[in-house]
Every structure is written in C-alpha cells, then in structure tokens.
NUDOSE-143944 format. One record per residue: y, x, z of N, C-alpha, C in turn; residue number from 0; residue in three letters; chain. Coordinates in Angstrom, 3 decimals. Atoms other than C-alpha are relative to their C-alpha. Last residue first. Layout:
NUDOSE-143944
       nc2       nc1       nc3      cac2      cac1      cac3       cc2       cc1       cc3  seq  type  mol
         Y         X         Z         Y         X         Z         Y         X         Z  NUM   ALA    A
...
end
This chain:
NUDOSE-143944
       nc2       nc1       nc3      cac2      cac1      cac3       cc2       cc1       cc3  seq  type  mol
    -1.536    -0.659    -0.331     7.161    -7.183    26.290     0.714    -0.849     1.120   98   ALA    A
     0.212    -0.762    -0.823     3.483    -8.681    26.288     1.372     0.731     0.500   97   MET    A
     0.492     0.915    -1.244     3.990   -11.958    24.412    -0.009     1.294     0.969   96   ALA    A
    -1.242     0.831    -0.518     6.049    -9.794    21.842    -0.379    -0.760     1.449   95   ARG    A
    -0.765    -1.040    -0.895     2.836    -7.328    21.632     1.472    -0.881     0.498   94   LEU    A
     0.676    -0.104    -0.923     0.720   -10.032    19.972     0.822     0.965     1.155   93   ARG    A
    -0.503     0.903    -0.878     3.492   -10.693    17.455    -0.735     0.052     1.564   92   ARG    A
    -0.754    -0.326    -1.157     2.512    -7.223    16.261     0.756    -1.233     0.739   91   PRO    A
    -0.677     1.134    -0.515    -0.347    -8.113    14.256     0.907     0.148     0.924   90   LYS    A
     0.536     1.061     0.854    -1.502    -5.621    11.951     0.557    -1.301     0.666   89   GLU    A
    -0.981     0.006     0.978     0.181    -3.204    14.296     0.016    -1.016    -1.238   88   ALA    A
    -1.268     0.053    -0.323    -1.727    -4.109    17.046     1.055    -0.032    -0.977   87   MET    A
     0.042     1.520    -0.145    -4.986    -4.342    15.036     1.313    -0.159     0.631   86   GLN    A
    -0.325     0.701     1.026    -4.043    -0.725    14.243     0.053    -1.356    -0.148   85   LYS    A
    -1.531    -0.339     0.062    -3.886     0.335    17.914     0.370    -0.736    -1.357   84   LEU    A
    -0.479     0.926     1.260    -7.414    -0.884    18.430     1.409    -0.304    -0.143   83   ALA    A
    -0.704     1.110    -0.587    -7.736     1.103    21.891     0.358    -0.987    -1.099   82   PHE    A
     0.459     0.444    -1.330   -10.595     3.313    20.999     0.749    -1.230     0.428   81   ALA    A
     1.156     0.663     0.054    -9.591     3.577    17.253    -0.529    -0.668     1.491   80   GLN    A
    -0.354     0.908     1.216    -6.130     4.763    17.289    -1.188    -0.912     0.279   79   THR    A
    -0.777     0.983    -1.083    -7.111     7.021    20.688     0.318    -1.123    -1.166   78   LEU    A
     1.168     0.196    -0.893    -9.815     8.863    18.355     0.663    -1.202     0.982   77   GLY    A
     0.916     1.027     0.796    -7.250     9.001    15.272    -0.877    -0.492     1.213   76   ASP    A
    -0.985     1.497     0.546    -4.299    10.230    17.512    -1.107    -0.700    -0.476   75   CYS    A
     0.465     1.164    -0.707    -6.238    12.961    19.562     0.067    -1.166    -0.663   74   GLU    A
     1.321     0.255     0.373    -6.034    15.748    17.098    -0.527    -1.083     1.068   73   ASP    A
     0.281     0.768     1.448    -2.195    15.244    16.946    -1.495    -0.356    -0.079   72   LEU    A
    -0.012    -1.285     0.651    -2.009    15.952    21.194    -0.272    -0.724    -1.797   71   ARG    A
     1.515    -0.222     0.500    -1.239    13.324    23.411     0.436     1.156    -1.105   70   TYR    A
     0.342    -1.328     0.238     1.913    13.397    25.635    -1.554     0.386    -0.670   69   GLY    A
    -0.526    -0.812     1.169     1.870     9.703    26.473    -0.210     1.325     0.210   68   GLY    A
    -1.226     0.529     0.342     0.998     7.659    29.634     1.022     0.918    -1.057   67   TRP    A
    -1.034    -0.869     0.529    -1.593     9.848    30.889     1.448    -0.324    -0.401   66   ARG    A
    -0.519    -0.664    -1.101    -3.949     7.883    33.159     0.990     0.786    -0.301   65   GLY    A
     0.092    -1.361     0.003    -6.173     7.024    30.268     0.817     0.749     1.000   64   ASP    A
     1.149    -0.167    -0.186    -6.378     3.248    30.960    -0.413     1.536     0.153   63   GLU    A
     0.048    -0.128    -1.532    -2.636     3.065    30.974    -1.281     0.376     0.415   62   PRO    A
     1.582     0.374     0.030    -2.417     3.513    27.147    -0.232     0.236     1.787   61   ILE    A
     0.785    -0.889    -0.779     1.174     3.034    26.746    -1.245    -0.246    -0.064   60   ASP    A
     1.192     0.338    -0.808     2.499     1.853    23.417    -0.603     0.820     0.874   59   LEU    A
     0.783    -1.244    -0.562     6.243     1.998    22.689    -1.459    -0.411     0.523   58   MET    A
     0.619    -0.098    -1.565     7.276    -1.195    20.933    -0.559     1.459     0.234   57   TYR    A
     0.894    -0.888    -0.153     9.858    -1.054    17.951    -0.304    -0.185     1.485   56   PHE    A
     0.241    -0.446    -1.335    11.696    -4.259    16.898    -0.939     1.014     0.017   55   ILE    A
    -0.342    -1.113     0.181    12.638    -5.046    13.220     0.209     0.658     1.589   54   GLY    A
    -1.111    -0.017    -1.018    11.817    -8.655    13.944     0.623     1.188     0.048   53   ARG    A
    -0.882     1.337     0.002     9.832    -9.343    10.970     1.128     0.185     0.941   52   ALA    A
    -0.782    -0.003     1.165     8.588    -5.586    10.560     0.847    -1.272    -0.272   51   ARG    A
     0.432     1.344     0.391     7.228    -5.305    14.312     1.150    -0.284    -1.177   50   ASP    A
    -1.315     0.776     0.311     7.347    -1.578    14.654    -0.443    -1.500    -0.625   49   LEU    A
     0.093     1.039     1.316     4.691    -0.305    16.434     1.179    -0.596    -0.314   48   VAL    A
    -0.966     1.276    -0.151     4.924     2.941    18.565    -0.593    -0.901    -1.010   47   TYR    A
     0.434     1.422     0.873     2.343     5.433    19.773     1.322    -0.861     0.056   46   PHE    A
    -0.324     1.203    -0.150     3.458     8.873    21.396    -0.209    -1.156    -0.951   45   CYS    A
     0.288     1.317     0.673     2.502    12.399    21.016     0.172    -1.405     0.847   44   GLY    A
    -0.928     0.988    -0.035     4.120    15.081    23.145    -0.143    -1.258    -0.930   43   SER    A
     0.739     0.799    -0.617     1.141    17.649    23.506     1.278    -1.068     0.701   42   GLU    A
     1.307     0.405     0.629     1.741    19.992    20.883    -0.479    -1.135     0.864   41   ALA    A
     0.745     0.559    -1.352     5.632    20.346    21.753    -1.413    -0.558    -0.499   40   ASP    A
     0.427    -1.333    -0.464     7.147    22.505    18.873    -0.502    -0.648     1.460   39   GLY    A
     0.298    -1.206     0.498     8.856    19.172    17.599    -0.223     1.296     0.408   38   PRO    A
    -1.081    -0.671    -0.138     8.617    16.095    19.690    -0.531     1.233    -0.591   37   VAL    A
    -0.039    -1.243    -0.845     5.998    14.084    18.264     1.060     0.668     0.029   36   MET    A
    -1.329    -0.913     0.286     5.831    10.632    16.716    -0.549     1.013     1.162   35   LEU    A
     0.525    -1.012    -1.286     2.530     8.500    16.121     1.130     1.004     0.045   34   PHE    A
    -0.634    -1.218     0.240     3.494     5.308    14.198    -0.268     1.095     1.124   33   LEU    A
     0.538    -0.777    -1.160     1.760     2.175    13.576     0.688     1.420    -0.315   32   LEU    A
     0.131    -1.435     0.080     3.736    -0.195    11.323    -0.263     0.695     1.344   31   VAL    A
    -0.537    -0.912    -1.173     3.900    -3.985    11.385    -0.443     1.454    -0.685   30   GLY    A
    -1.099     0.195    -1.164     3.697    -7.176     9.321     0.215     0.959     1.015   29   ARG    A
    -0.890     1.073     0.173     2.033    -6.268     5.962     1.410    -0.305     1.196   28   PRO    A
     0.675     1.107     0.545     0.626    -3.049     7.130     0.870    -0.970    -0.262   27   PHE    A
    -0.924     1.150     0.568     1.843     0.671     7.223    -1.112    -1.382    -0.170   26   GLN    A
     1.287     0.770     0.752    -0.044     3.617     8.957     0.840    -1.486    -0.117   25   VAL    A
    -0.638     1.487     0.536     2.505     6.456     9.677    -1.213    -0.975    -0.709   24   TRP    A
     0.853     0.883     0.604     1.352     9.695    11.514     0.775    -1.385    -0.256   23   LYS    A
     1.239    -1.005     0.075     3.213    13.047    12.758    -1.085    -1.011    -0.787   22   ALA    A
     1.260     1.135     0.152     6.482    11.365    12.498    -0.965     0.675    -0.402   21   ILE    A
     0.301     0.016     1.358     9.128    13.743    14.131    -1.460    -1.077    -0.237   20   ARG    A
     1.301    -0.555     0.267    10.870    13.348    17.398    -0.271    -0.096    -1.347   19   ALA    A
     0.094    -1.413    -0.146    14.101    12.868    19.240    -1.660     0.439    -0.546   18   GLU    A
     0.586    -0.186    -0.754    13.741     9.183    19.562    -0.522     1.245     0.331   17   ALA    A
    -0.352     0.564    -1.225    16.673     8.608    17.820    -0.908     0.051     1.084   16   TYR    A
    -1.166    -1.051    -0.496    15.378    11.244    15.122     0.650    -0.990     1.421   15   PRO    A
     0.477    -1.405    -0.447    12.574     9.156    14.620     0.863     0.699     0.587   14   ALA    A
     0.311     0.231    -1.471    14.235     5.367    14.773    -0.443     1.537     0.206   13   PHE    A
    -1.319    -0.079    -1.090    16.414     6.108    11.615    -0.560     0.319     1.176   12   GLY    A
    -0.807    -1.378     0.030    13.506     7.299     9.458     1.014     0.160     0.679   11   PHE    A
     0.814    -1.146    -0.750    11.549     4.344    10.533     0.471     1.298     0.225   10   VAL    A
     0.481     0.423    -1.105    13.949     1.630     9.622    -0.403     1.104     0.940    9   ILE    A
    -1.136    -0.171    -0.647    15.006     3.447     6.411     0.075    -0.012     1.391    8   ARG    A
    -0.258    -1.317     0.075    11.314     3.452     5.324     1.331     0.442     0.869    7   ASP    A
     0.880    -0.685    -1.122    10.902     0.042     6.269     0.182     1.440     0.040    6   THR    A
    -0.909     0.200    -1.106    14.023    -0.968     4.119    -0.912     0.459     1.137    5   ALA    A
    -1.335    -0.737    -0.296    12.882     1.051     1.306     0.711    -0.673     1.358    4   THR    A
    -1.342     0.739     0.442     9.471    -0.392     1.013     0.833     0.803     0.661    3   ASP    A
    -1.206     0.154    -0.854     6.372     1.762     1.387     0.925    -0.487    -0.596    2   ARG    A
    -1.436    -0.589    -0.042     3.556     1.251    -0.906     0.842    -0.278     1.211    1   GLY    A
    -1.239     0.928    -0.059     0.059     0.027     0.021     1.202     0.882     0.116    0   MET    A
end
C-alpha cells in the first residue's frame, strides 16, 4: 500500500517533535504503527499509533514487560507480534476508549 502525502506530512512532522527518528513504519487504511528511536540511543524505541481519521497519536506502553519503553530495534518485530500492535493500528478506534 502506498503512503499518501497527508499521512507522510503528519508522521514526518511528529517524529522531530518526539525528538526521534522513524525506525519502522507500518501503514493501514485507518492507522499507522510507528516505532521511533532517539538517534544514538539503541535502547530508546517506543511504539506509537496514528489514528488517521482523527489525526491523533497514541503512545503504546507495554506494562506487562515492566519496561515502559526503551526497546531495541531487534525487539520491535517480536513485541509487535506478541502484543498484537498491528491490530491496534488497523483499528485505532479501540485506543480511543482506553485513552
């Protein structure tokens, strides 16, 4: 699926605001899953979901692991699968109820 320019602008505008670079980007019709990292810090990764309809970013904390962020890039795919993060990005309205 191609990236549309409105979503690109929103995501590329958010990353510097979060003082991070985009390490992973997975796009769905309703949402975008991002894994952002602080340059030069290999254990700074954090997950975000963009609700495309509302233009809102949600930071995803994974409390079950007791770390609250600070992930390495090599952990990204495993955590994404273990905690069904792609499904959250596919249906970000579920996050609205939790916020």
